[in-house]
N, C-alpha and C positions, 0 to 999 in steps of 0.2 A: 941257383940252378941255371945251367947253360945248355944250349943245344944248337945244332947246325942243320939247316935244311938246304940241300944242294939239288939244283935242277939237273936231271939226267938227260931226258929227251921228252918231246911232246908235253904231256901233262904229268909226267912221272918225276917224283922227287925222292931222294935218299935222305933219310933223317937219322941223326946220330946225337945221342945225349953225351954230356961230358963224362958220364960213367962208361961210355963205350957201347951202349945198347943201340941196336939198329932197327929201323922200320922203313918200309917203302910205302909211300902214299901216292895216290894217283887220282887225278881229277877225271879220268875217262872211265873209271870203274874196273880196270883190269886188276888193280890191287885195291886194298882198302882205301876208302876216301877219308879226307880229314873229318868230315861230319860223322862218319861211322865211328871214328876213334873217339870223338867227343861223347857219343852215345854210349860206347863201351866203357869209357872212363867214368860216366855216371854210375853204371852198374857195378864196376869193379871197386870204385872208391867206397860206395855205400855198402857193398857186400863185405868189404874188409871191416867196416865199422860194425855191421850187424854180427858177424862172426866174433869179432873181438869183444864186443859188449856182452854177448851171451857167454863166452868163455870166462870173462872176468866175473860174471854172475855165477860161475861154477855150474853152468848148464852143459850137458853132454850133447854137443852138436856134431852130427855126422855128415850133413849135406846142407849146402846153401847155394841156391841158384837164383839168379835175378833175370827175369824176362822183361825186356824193355820194348816199349812202343812209343814212337815219336811222330809228331806231326810237324811239318815244315811250312813256312810261308810259300804261297803259290808263285810269287815273283821275286826276283833278285833284290836284295840279298835273301837267299832262302834259309834263313835262320830257323831254329826250332821255335815253335810256338807253344808246344806242349810235350811233356814226357811223362809216361806212366811207368813206374818200376814195380813189378810184382815179384815178391820174394817167395821162394818155395824152400822151406826149412824142415829138416828132419833131425831127429836125435831122441834121446830118452830124457824124460823129466823136463820137457819143454811145455810151457804154458802159454796160453793166448796173451796173458799179461806181460810176460817176459819178452816174447817175440814182438808184440806191438810196441813195447817200450824201446826195444833195440832199433826197430825200423824208424820210429819217431825221432829218437835221439840222433840217428844218422842224418835224417832229412833236415832236421831243424837246428842241429848244433855242430855235428862233426864232419860231415862229408863236404870237403872243400869244393869239389866239383859242383855238387848240387847247389851249395850256397853261392858260388860264383855265378851261376845261371839264374838263381831264384828271382831276381828283380825283373828279368826279361822273359822267362819261360814259366808256364804253368806246370809245376811238377807235382804229381800225385803218386801215392804209394798204396800198395795193398800187400797182403801176405797170406800164406796158408801153411799149416803144419801138416806134414804127411808122415 
């Protein structure tokens, strides 16, 4: 995997992956910040796992949302100290057992973003079925 991050002006950077996808990141907050993308990556990566695990278990999932809350260190470097991911899942034939297992497998085995942060960040999860 390769990417290029190019400074445009002030604290604004243009980002491009080798597959041609673009993203603007900004340290001033005008655009998404790098830390926001890390937090979103936790939610997206783990949600992909949760949906995929439930589908492979032949569960009828119609909605999956991940609400994230993070705490950061007070002083620089302001890394994440804790992240909580709360999944809201709906569909037919979903049981507590299956959703709990999908969330657990994602957090402990499959989500590469969570696993990459796990030794430095206190990551917790919860879920609800609606």
